C-alpha positions as a Markdown table, in Angstrom:
| # | Residue | x | y | z |
|---|---|---|---|---|
| 1 | Met | 195.5 | -39.8 | 161.6 |
| 2 | Gly | 198.1 | -37.9 | 163.6 |
| 3 | Arg | 199.6 | -36.5 | 160.5 |
| 4 | Phe | 196.2 | -35.3 | 159.3 |
| 5 | Asn | 195.5 | -33.5 | 162.6 |
| 6 | Ser | 198.9 | -31.8 | 162.4 |
| 7 | Leu | 198.2 | -30.6 | 158.9 |
| 8 | Phe | 194.7 | -29.4 | 159.9 |
| 9 | Glu | 196.2 | -27.4 | 162.8 |
| 10 | Phe | 198.8 | -25.9 | 160.6 |
| 11 | Met | 196.3 | -24.8 | 157.9 |
| 12 | Thr | 193.9 | -23.4 | 160.6 |
| 13 | Gly | 196.8 | -21.5 | 162.2 |
| 14 | Ala | 197.9 | -20.1 | 158.8 |
| 15 | Ile | 194.3 | -19.0 | 157.9 |
| 16 | Phe | 194.0 | -17.3 | 161.3 |
| 17 | Asn | 197.3 | -15.5 | 160.8 |
| 18 | Val | 196.2 | -14.3 | 157.3 |
| 19 | Ile | 192.9 | -13.1 | 158.7 |
| 20 | Phe | 194.7 | -11.4 | 161.5 |
| 21 | Ile | 197.0 | -9.7 | 159.2 |
| 22 | Ile | 194.1 | -8.5 | 156.9 |
| 23 | Val | 192.2 | -7.2 | 159.9 |
| 24 | Ala | 195.3 | -5.5 | 161.2 |
| 25 | Val | 196.1 | -3.8 | 157.8 |
| 26 | Val | 192.4 | -2.6 | 157.5 |
| 27 | Ala | 192.6 | -1.2 | 161.0 |
| 28 | Ile | 195.9 | 0.5 | 160.4 |
| 29 | Ile | 194.5 | 2.0 | 157.2 |
| 30 | Phe | 191.3 | 3.2 | 159.0 |
| 31 | Val | 193.2 | 4.7 | 161.9 |
| 32 | Gly | 195.7 | 6.2 | 159.6 |
| 33 | Thr | 193.0 | 7.8 | 157.5 |
| 34 | Trp | 191.3 | 9.1 | 160.5 |
| 35 | Ala | 194.5 | 10.5 | 162.0 |
| 36 | Tyr | 195.4 | 12.1 | 158.7 |
| 37 | Ser | 191.9 | 13.7 | 158.3 |
| 38 | Phe | 192.0 | 14.9 | 161.9 |
| 39 | Gly | 195.5 | 16.4 | 161.4 |
| 40 | Ile | 194.4 | 18.0 | 158.2 |
| 41 | Gly | 191.4 | 19.4 | 160.0 |
| 42 | Leu | 193.6 | 21.0 | 162.6 |
| 43 | Phe | 196.2 | 22.4 | 160.3 |
| 44 | Tyr | 194.2 | 23.3 | 157.2 |
| 45 | Asn | 190.8 | 24.7 | 156.3 |
| 46 | Asp | 188.3 | 22.8 | 154.2 |
| 47 | Thr | 189.0 | 23.8 | 150.6 |
| 48 | Ser | 185.6 | 22.4 | 149.5 |
| 49 | Met | 184.0 | 25.5 | 151.2 |
| 50 | Pro | 183.6 | 28.7 | 149.2 |
| 51 | Leu | 186.8 | 30.8 | 149.1 |
| 52 | Gln | 186.7 | 34.0 | 151.0 |
| 53 | Glu | 189.4 | 36.8 | 151.0 |
| 54 | Phe | 190.2 | 39.0 | 153.9 |
| 55 | Thr | 192.4 | 42.0 | 154.3 |
| 56 | Val | 194.3 | 41.5 | 157.6 |
| 57 | Glu | 196.2 | 44.1 | 159.5 |
| 58 | Val | 199.1 | 42.4 | 161.4 |
| 59 | Thr | 200.8 | 44.6 | 164.0 |
| 60 | Ala | 204.4 | 44.4 | 165.3 |
| 61 | Gly | 205.3 | 42.5 | 168.4 |
| 62 | Thr | 206.4 | 44.2 | 171.6 |
| 63 | Ser | 210.0 | 43.1 | 171.4 |
| 64 | Asp | 210.8 | 43.9 | 167.7 |
| 65 | Pro | 209.0 | 46.6 | 165.7 |
| 66 | Asn | 210.0 | 44.8 | 162.5 |
| 67 | Arg | 208.6 | 41.4 | 163.5 |
| 68 | Ala | 205.1 | 40.1 | 164.4 |
| 69 | Asn | 204.3 | 37.8 | 167.2 |
| 70 | Ala | 203.4 | 34.4 | 165.7 |
| 71 | Leu | 200.8 | 33.5 | 168.3 |
| 72 | Glu | 199.1 | 36.9 | 168.0 |
| 73 | Val | 199.1 | 36.4 | 164.2 |
| 74 | Gly | 197.5 | 33.0 | 164.7 |
| 75 | Arg | 194.8 | 34.5 | 166.9 |
| 76 | Val | 194.0 | 37.2 | 164.4 |
| 77 | Leu | 193.8 | 34.7 | 161.6 |
| 78 | Gln | 191.7 | 32.3 | 163.7 |
| 79 | Asp | 189.2 | 35.1 | 164.4 |
| 80 | Lys | 188.9 | 35.7 | 160.6 |
| 81 | Gly | 188.4 | 32.0 | 160.0 |
| 82 | Ile | 191.6 | 31.8 | 157.9 |
| 83 | Val | 193.3 | 29.2 | 160.1 |
| 84 | Arg | 191.6 | 26.6 | 162.3 |
| 85 | Ser | 193.8 | 27.0 | 165.4 |
| 86 | Ala | 196.0 | 29.8 | 166.6 |
| 87 | Trp | 198.1 | 27.4 | 168.7 |
| 88 | Ile | 198.6 | 25.0 | 165.8 |
| 89 | Phe | 199.7 | 27.9 | 163.6 |
| 90 | Tyr | 202.1 | 29.0 | 166.3 |
| 91 | Leu | 203.5 | 25.5 | 166.9 |
| 92 | Glu | 204.0 | 25.0 | 163.1 |
| 93 | Ser | 205.9 | 28.3 | 162.9 |
| 94 | Arg | 208.1 | 27.1 | 165.7 |
| 95 | Leu | 208.8 | 23.8 | 164.0 |
| 96 | Asn | 209.7 | 25.4 | 160.6 |
| 97 | Gly | 211.6 | 28.3 | 162.2 |
| 98 | Thr | 209.4 | 31.2 | 160.9 |
| 99 | His | 208.0 | 32.3 | 164.2 |
| 100 | Asn | 210.6 | 35.1 | 164.5 |
| 101 | Gln | 210.5 | 36.1 | 160.8 |
| 102 | Leu | 206.9 | 37.2 | 160.3 |
| 103 | Arg | 206.6 | 40.8 | 159.1 |
| 104 | Pro | 203.9 | 43.2 | 160.3 |
| 105 | Gly | 201.8 | 44.9 | 157.6 |
| 106 | Thr | 198.5 | 44.6 | 155.7 |
| 107 | Tyr | 197.9 | 41.3 | 153.9 |
| 108 | Val | 195.3 | 39.7 | 151.7 |
| 109 | Phe | 194.7 | 36.1 | 152.8 |
| 110 | Asn | 192.0 | 33.6 | 151.8 |
| 111 | Thr | 190.4 | 30.7 | 153.6 |
| 112 | His | 191.9 | 28.1 | 151.3 |
| 113 | Met | 195.5 | 29.0 | 152.3 |
| 114 | Arg | 197.6 | 26.6 | 154.3 |
| 115 | Asn | 199.6 | 27.7 | 157.4 |
| 116 | Asn | 203.0 | 27.4 | 155.7 |
| 117 | Glu | 201.8 | 29.5 | 152.7 |
| 118 | Ile | 200.8 | 32.3 | 155.0 |
| 119 | Met | 204.1 | 32.1 | 156.8 |
| 120 | Gln | 206.0 | 32.2 | 153.5 |
| 121 | Met | 204.0 | 35.3 | 152.5 |
| 122 | Met | 204.7 | 37.1 | 155.8 |
| 123 | Gln | 208.5 | 36.6 | 155.4 |
| 124 | His | 208.6 | 38.7 | 152.2 |
| 125 | Ala | 207.9 | 42.4 | 151.9 |
| 126 | Glu | 206.6 | 42.1 | 148.3 |
| 127 | Phe | 203.5 | 40.3 | 149.6 |
| 128 | Val | 202.5 | 43.1 | 152.0 |
| 129 | Ala | 199.3 | 44.6 | 150.6 |
| 130 | Ala | 199.0 | 48.3 | 150.0 |
| 131 | Pro | 196.6 | 50.0 | 152.4 |
| 132 | Asp | 192.9 | 50.2 | 151.5 |
| 133 | Ile | 191.8 | 53.4 | 149.7 |
| 134 | Thr | 189.1 | 55.6 | 151.3 |
| 135 | Ile | 186.8 | 57.4 | 149.0 |
| 136 | Thr | 184.0 | 59.8 | 149.8 |
| 137 | Ile | 181.1 | 60.1 | 147.4 |
| 138 | Arg | 179.1 | 63.1 | 148.3 |
| 139 | Glu | 175.3 | 63.5 | 147.8 |
| 140 | Gly | 174.2 | 64.7 | 144.4 |
| 141 | Leu | 176.8 | 63.1 | 142.1 |
| 142 | Thr | 175.6 | 61.4 | 139.0 |
| 143 | Ile | 177.1 | 58.2 | 137.7 |
| 144 | Arg | 179.2 | 60.1 | 135.2 |
| 145 | Glu | 180.5 | 62.4 | 137.9 |
| 146 | Ile | 181.4 | 59.5 | 140.1 |
| 147 | Gly | 183.3 | 58.0 | 137.1 |
| 148 | Glu | 185.2 | 61.3 | 136.6 |
| 149 | Leu | 186.0 | 61.5 | 140.3 |
| 150 | Thr | 187.3 | 58.0 | 140.6 |
| 151 | Ala | 189.3 | 58.3 | 137.3 |
| 152 | Glu | 191.0 | 61.4 | 138.7 |
| 153 | Met | 192.0 | 59.5 | 141.8 |
| 154 | Gly | 193.6 | 56.9 | 139.5 |
| 155 | Leu | 191.5 | 54.0 | 140.6 |
| 156 | Trp | 190.5 | 53.1 | 137.0 |
| 157 | Thr | 189.7 | 54.9 | 133.7 |
| 158 | Phe | 186.4 | 56.7 | 133.1 |
| 159 | Glu | 185.7 | 54.2 | 130.3 |
| 160 | Glu | 186.2 | 51.2 | 132.7 |
| 161 | Trp | 183.7 | 52.8 | 135.1 |
| 162 | Met | 181.1 | 53.4 | 132.5 |
| 163 | Tyr | 181.4 | 49.9 | 131.1 |
| 164 | Ala | 180.9 | 48.5 | 134.6 |
| 165 | Val | 177.8 | 50.5 | 135.3 |
| 166 | Asp | 176.4 | 49.9 | 131.9 |
| 167 | Asn | 176.8 | 46.1 | 132.2 |
| 168 | Tyr | 176.1 | 45.5 | 135.9 |
| 169 | Gly | 172.7 | 43.9 | 135.6 |
| 170 | Ala | 169.9 | 43.4 | 138.1 |
| 171 | Gln | 171.7 | 41.8 | 141.1 |
| 172 | Phe | 169.6 | 43.6 | 143.6 |
| 173 | Phe | 165.8 | 43.4 | 144.0 |
| 174 | Phe | 165.3 | 47.2 | 143.6 |
| 175 | Leu | 167.1 | 47.1 | 140.2 |
| 176 | Gln | 165.0 | 44.4 | 138.6 |
| 177 | Pro | 161.9 | 46.6 | 137.8 |
| 178 | Val | 164.1 | 49.4 | 136.2 |
| 179 | Gln | 166.1 | 47.4 | 133.7 |
| 180 | Asn | 164.1 | 48.2 | 130.6 |
| 181 | Ile | 162.4 | 51.5 | 131.2 |
| 182 | Pro | 162.3 | 53.4 | 127.8 |
| 183 | Gly | 164.5 | 56.5 | 127.8 |
| 184 | Arg | 166.2 | 55.8 | 131.1 |
| 185 | Ala | 169.9 | 56.8 | 131.2 |
| 186 | Asn | 171.1 | 54.0 | 133.4 |
| 187 | Pro | 169.3 | 51.6 | 135.8 |
| 188 | Leu | 171.9 | 52.2 | 138.5 |
| 189 | Glu | 171.4 | 56.0 | 138.6 |
| 190 | Gly | 169.9 | 56.9 | 141.9 |
| 191 | Tyr | 171.0 | 53.8 | 143.7 |
| 192 | Leu | 174.7 | 54.3 | 144.1 |
| 193 | Phe | 174.4 | 55.5 | 147.7 |
| 194 | Pro | 176.6 | 58.5 | 148.6 |
| 195 | Asp | 178.9 | 57.7 | 151.6 |
| 196 | Thr | 182.5 | 57.1 | 152.6 |
| 197 | Tyr | 183.8 | 53.7 | 151.4 |
| 198 | Arg | 187.0 | 51.7 | 151.8 |
| 199 | Ile | 188.1 | 49.6 | 148.9 |
| 200 | Pro | 191.3 | 47.6 | 148.2 |
| 201 | His | 194.1 | 49.3 | 146.4 |
| 202 | Asn | 193.6 | 47.0 | 143.4 |
| 203 | Ala | 189.8 | 47.3 | 143.4 |
| 204 | Thr | 187.7 | 47.2 | 140.3 |
| 205 | Pro | 184.7 | 49.4 | 139.5 |
| 206 | Asn | 182.4 | 46.6 | 140.5 |
| 207 | Asp | 184.0 | 46.5 | 144.0 |
| 208 | Leu | 182.8 | 50.1 | 144.6 |
| 209 | Ile | 179.4 | 49.5 | 142.9 |
| 210 | Asp | 178.8 | 46.5 | 145.1 |
| 211 | Arg | 179.5 | 48.5 | 148.2 |
| 212 | Met | 177.3 | 51.4 | 147.2 |
| 213 | Leu | 174.3 | 49.2 | 146.2 |
| 214 | Asn | 174.7 | 47.2 | 149.4 |
| 215 | Gln | 174.7 | 50.5 | 151.4 |
| 216 | Phe | 171.5 | 51.6 | 149.6 |
| 217 | Gln | 169.9 | 48.3 | 150.5 |
| 218 | Arg | 170.8 | 48.9 | 154.2 |
| 219 | Val | 169.6 | 52.5 | 154.2 |
| 220 | Phe | 166.3 | 52.0 | 152.3 |
| 221 | Thr | 164.5 | 50.0 | 155.0 |
| 222 | Phe | 161.4 | 47.9 | 154.9 |
| 223 | Glu | 159.6 | 50.7 | 156.7 |
| 224 | Met | 160.5 | 53.0 | 153.9 |
| 225 | Glu | 159.1 | 50.5 | 151.4 |
| 226 | Glu | 155.9 | 50.5 | 153.3 |
| 227 | Arg | 155.8 | 54.3 | 153.4 |
| 228 | Ala | 156.3 | 54.4 | 149.6 |
| 229 | Glu | 153.3 | 52.1 | 149.2 |
| 230 | Glu | 151.2 | 54.3 | 151.4 |
| 231 | Leu | 152.0 | 57.2 | 149.1 |
| 232 | Gly | 151.1 | 55.1 | 146.1 |
| 233 | Met | 154.7 | 55.3 | 144.9 |
| 234 | Thr | 157.2 | 52.7 | 143.7 |
| 235 | Ile | 160.7 | 52.7 | 145.2 |
| 236 | Asp | 162.0 | 54.1 | 141.9 |
| 237 | Glu | 159.5 | 57.0 | 141.9 |
| 238 | Ile | 160.6 | 57.9 | 145.5 |
| 239 | Ile | 164.2 | 57.8 | 144.6 |
| 240 | Thr | 163.5 | 59.9 | 141.5 |
| 241 | Ile | 161.7 | 62.5 | 143.6 |
| 242 | Ala | 164.6 | 62.4 | 146.1 |
| 243 | Ser | 167.1 | 63.0 | 143.4 |
| 244 | Ile | 165.1 | 66.1 | 142.3 |
| 245 | Ile | 165.0 | 67.3 | 145.9 |
| 246 | Glu | 168.8 | 66.7 | 146.2 |
| 247 | Met | 169.5 | 69.0 | 143.2 |
| 248 | Glu | 166.9 | 71.7 | 143.8 |
| 249 | Thr | 167.9 | 72.7 | 147.3 |
| 250 | Arg | 170.9 | 72.3 | 149.6 |
| 251 | Leu | 169.0 | 73.5 | 152.7 |
| 252 | Ala | 167.6 | 70.8 | 155.1 |
| 253 | Ser | 164.7 | 73.0 | 156.0 |
| 254 | Glu | 163.6 | 73.3 | 152.4 |
| 255 | Arg | 163.7 | 69.6 | 151.4 |
| 256 | Pro | 160.2 | 68.8 | 152.7 |
| 257 | Leu | 158.9 | 71.9 | 150.9 |
| 258 | Val | 160.4 | 71.0 | 147.6 |
| 259 | Ser | 159.0 | 67.5 | 148.1 |
| 260 | Ala | 155.6 | 69.0 | 148.6 |
| 261 | Ile | 155.9 | 71.0 | 145.4 |
| 262 | Val | 156.7 | 67.8 | 143.4 |
| 263 | Phe | 153.8 | 65.9 | 144.9 |
| 264 | Asn | 151.4 | 68.8 | 144.4 |
| 265 | Arg | 152.4 | 69.3 | 140.8 |
| 266 | Leu | 151.8 | 65.6 | 140.2 |
| 267 | Asn | 148.6 | 65.9 | 142.2 |
| 268 | Arg | 149.7 | 62.9 | 144.3 |
| 269 | His | 150.2 | 64.6 | 147.7 |
| 270 | Pro | 148.8 | 62.5 | 150.6 |
| 271 | Thr | 146.9 | 65.5 | 152.2 |
| 272 | Gln | 146.4 | 68.1 | 149.4 |
| 273 | Asn | 144.1 | 67.8 | 146.4 |
| 274 | Phe | 144.2 | 69.9 | 143.2 |
| 275 | Thr | 142.1 | 70.0 | 140.1 |
| 276 | Gly | 144.1 | 68.3 | 137.4 |
| 277 | Thr | 147.9 | 68.1 | 137.1 |
| 278 | Met | 150.6 | 70.4 | 135.7 |
| 279 | Gln | 154.0 | 70.0 | 134.2 |
| 280 | Leu | 156.6 | 69.2 | 136.8 |
| 281 | Glu | 159.0 | 71.9 | 135.3 |
| 282 | Met | 162.0 | 71.2 | 137.5 |
| 283 | Cys | 165.2 | 73.0 | 136.3 |
| 284 | Ser | 167.4 | 70.2 | 137.7 |
| 285 | Thr | 165.9 | 67.8 | 135.2 |
| 286 | Val | 166.7 | 70.0 | 132.3 |
| 287 | Ile | 170.3 | 70.3 | 133.5 |
| 288 | Tyr | 170.5 | 66.5 | 133.7 |
| 289 | Ala | 169.1 | 66.3 | 130.1 |
| 290 | Leu | 171.7 | 68.9 | 128.9 |
| 291 | Ala | 174.6 | 66.8 | 130.4 |
| 292 | Leu | 173.2 | 63.6 | 128.8 |
| 293 | Met | 172.9 | 65.2 | 125.4 |
| 294 | Gly | 176.4 | 66.6 | 125.6 |
| 295 | Tyr | 175.4 | 70.3 | 126.0 |
| 296 | Glu | 177.2 | 72.7 | 128.3 |
| 297 | Thr | 175.3 | 73.1 | 131.6 |
| 298 | Pro | 174.7 | 76.5 | 133.2 |
| 299 | Ala | 177.3 | 77.1 | 135.9 |
| 300 | Asp | 174.8 | 79.0 | 138.1 |
| 301 | Gly | 172.1 | 76.4 | 137.7 |
| 302 | His | 169.8 | 78.9 | 136.1 |
| 303 | Val | 167.9 | 77.3 | 133.2 |
| 304 | Leu | 167.0 | 79.5 | 130.3 |
| 305 | Asn | 164.4 | 79.0 | 127.5 |
| 306 | Arg | 167.2 | 78.0 | 125.1 |
| 307 | His | 168.2 | 75.2 | 127.5 |
| 308 | Ile | 164.6 | 74.0 | 127.6 |
| 309 | Glu | 164.2 | 74.1 | 123.9 |
| 310 | Ser | 167.5 | 72.4 | 123.1 |
| 311 | Thr | 166.5 | 69.4 | 125.3 |
| 312 | Ala | 162.9 | 69.3 | 124.3 |
| 313 | Ser | 163.3 | 65.7 | 122.9 |
| 314 | Ser | 164.6 | 64.3 | 126.1 |
| 315 | Pro | 162.2 | 62.5 | 128.4 |
| 316 | Tyr | 164.2 | 64.0 | 131.3 |
| 317 | Asn | 163.0 | 67.5 | 130.3 |
| 318 | Thr | 160.1 | 67.9 | 132.7 |
| 319 | Tyr | 159.0 | 71.2 | 130.9 |
| 320 | Arg | 158.3 | 69.2 | 127.7 |
| 321 | Asn | 157.8 | 65.5 | 128.6 |
| 322 | Gly | 154.1 | 65.7 | 128.8 |
| 323 | Gly | 153.8 | 65.7 | 132.6 |
| 324 | Gly | 154.9 | 63.3 | 135.3 |
| 325 | Leu | 158.3 | 62.3 | 136.6 |
| 326 | Pro | 161.3 | 61.7 | 134.3 |
| 327 | Pro | 162.1 | 58.1 | 133.5 |
| 328 | Gly | 164.5 | 57.8 | 136.4 |
| 329 | Pro | 166.5 | 59.6 | 139.0 |
| 330 | Ile | 168.7 | 62.5 | 137.9 |
| 331 | Thr | 171.4 | 61.9 | 140.5 |
| 332 | Asn | 172.3 | 59.7 | 143.5 |
| 333 | Pro | 170.4 | 61.2 | 146.5 |
| 334 | Gly | 171.4 | 60.9 | 150.2 |
| 335 | Arg | 169.5 | 59.8 | 153.2 |
| 336 | Ala | 168.0 | 63.3 | 154.0 |
| 337 | Ala | 166.6 | 63.7 | 150.5 |
| 338 | Ile | 165.1 | 60.2 | 150.5 |
| 339 | Asn | 163.4 | 61.0 | 153.9 |
| 340 | Ala | 162.0 | 64.2 | 152.4 |
| 341 | Ala | 160.6 | 62.4 | 149.4 |
| 342 | Leu | 158.8 | 60.0 | 151.8 |
| 343 | Asn | 157.5 | 62.8 | 154.0 |
| 344 | Pro | 156.4 | 65.9 | 151.9 |
| 345 | Ala | 155.4 | 68.9 | 154.0 |
| 346 | Asn | 151.7 | 69.5 | 154.5 |
| 347 | Thr | 151.5 | 72.6 | 152.3 |
| 348 | Arg | 149.9 | 73.7 | 149.0 |
| 349 | Tyr | 153.1 | 75.3 | 147.6 |
| 350 | Leu | 153.5 | 74.9 | 143.9 |
| 351 | Phe | 156.3 | 77.3 | 143.0 |
| 352 | Met | 159.7 | 78.3 | 144.3 |
| 353 | Val | 162.3 | 80.8 | 143.2 |
| 354 | Leu | 165.9 | 81.3 | 144.4 |
| 355 | Ala | 166.1 | 84.3 | 146.6 |
| 356 | Asp | 169.6 | 84.2 | 147.9 |
| 357 | Pro | 172.3 | 82.4 | 145.8 |
| 358 | Ala | 174.8 | 82.6 | 148.6 |
| 359 | Ser | 172.8 | 80.7 | 151.1 |
| 360 | Gly | 170.7 | 78.7 | 148.7 |
| 361 | Arg | 167.4 | 80.1 | 150.2 |
| 362 | His | 164.2 | 80.0 | 148.1 |
| 363 | Val | 160.9 | 81.8 | 148.3 |
| 364 | Phe | 157.8 | 79.5 | 148.0 |
| 365 | Asn | 154.4 | 80.4 | 146.7 |
| 366 | Thr | 151.0 | 78.8 | 146.2 |
| 367 | Thr | 150.0 | 80.9 | 143.2 |
| 368 | Phe | 151.5 | 81.7 | 139.8 |
| 369 | Thr | 150.9 | 85.4 | 140.5 |
| 370 | Gly | 152.9 | 85.3 | 143.7 |
| 371 | His | 155.6 | 83.3 | 141.9 |
| 372 | Asn | 155.9 | 85.9 | 139.2 |
| 373 | Gln | 156.2 | 88.7 | 141.8 |
| 374 | Ala | 159.0 | 86.8 | 143.5 |
| 375 | Ile | 160.8 | 86.4 | 140.1 |
| 376 | Glu | 160.5 | 90.1 | 139.5 |
| 377 | Arg | 161.9 | 90.8 | 143.0 |
| 378 | Tyr | 164.8 | 88.4 | 143.2 |
| 379 | Arg | 165.9 | 88.1 | 139.6 |
| 380 | Arg | 166.2 | 91.8 | 138.7 |
């Protein structure tokens, strides 16, 4: 009986030890996994999240103009969301000896990079990114003219630009209704908002297109959409009118008057009523048609009968398109022209003639007789 009890005690103790060891191993694995995950969370970003790139300007430290302060670098990167902790970044740089080897400059980092990868990049001059490029797109440039400008700057070729705008698609709500309008030159014409932009030195045409369309979306507010609806106009019709205003006058005081002429000729003015409608007959639309069809455009902007006849088949020729607006904008208008399109002057003007080419001043008339008299006076 004593031998049995001793055996039982031995087996019980052995089983207990095995259970203890198993529990201990499980606990060690659990704690180790937690500690590893916690450590990874401190040192590295979550790579399951979408990757984001940031251009980061790193300045030199106070003691050495050729070196950056590791803690300050960590703070900049933490603010951008590139590293989790500035202090962890700094401590790691101290441990691996890179804290006094980080070069100032402009870098492109992403949110999936580890601390040591960033430190390695910052030790080598070849990883320093070239400065961003600043480009100003003025009001009144067409898609093709923007392509020519950016190609001259060496950003890309004209063909690369045209391929990008021709294949961009309807990634913004305002582009969706204009994708398949018959006779339209390009759905993006009118929406590449003129402004000054900064793009990376290795940018693609889509990088600039994205910025210009995003800017249009910011500028064309919900209140503007509501105003267009009050006028019985779509966004595209307003931008088309704005593009005509942009090309017909360069004087701020004349923009609402030109807007009124367009609305009056369409008989869609909010406060003026006319019997019937008339051809829009805007010279700027003929010039756009000439460019589309490969003809030489008049340097002085003065449209002759031969220009009208040579583009008679174009839906952009508002002398011959049967009335109404062209199938889309004829340029990319700025904020002032858009505001004028939304707020035509309260006037019955139907005609305008250039009176002073130097200043761009026009004379406006309500009758065809008065218009002819102005032509005789100012075009002799």
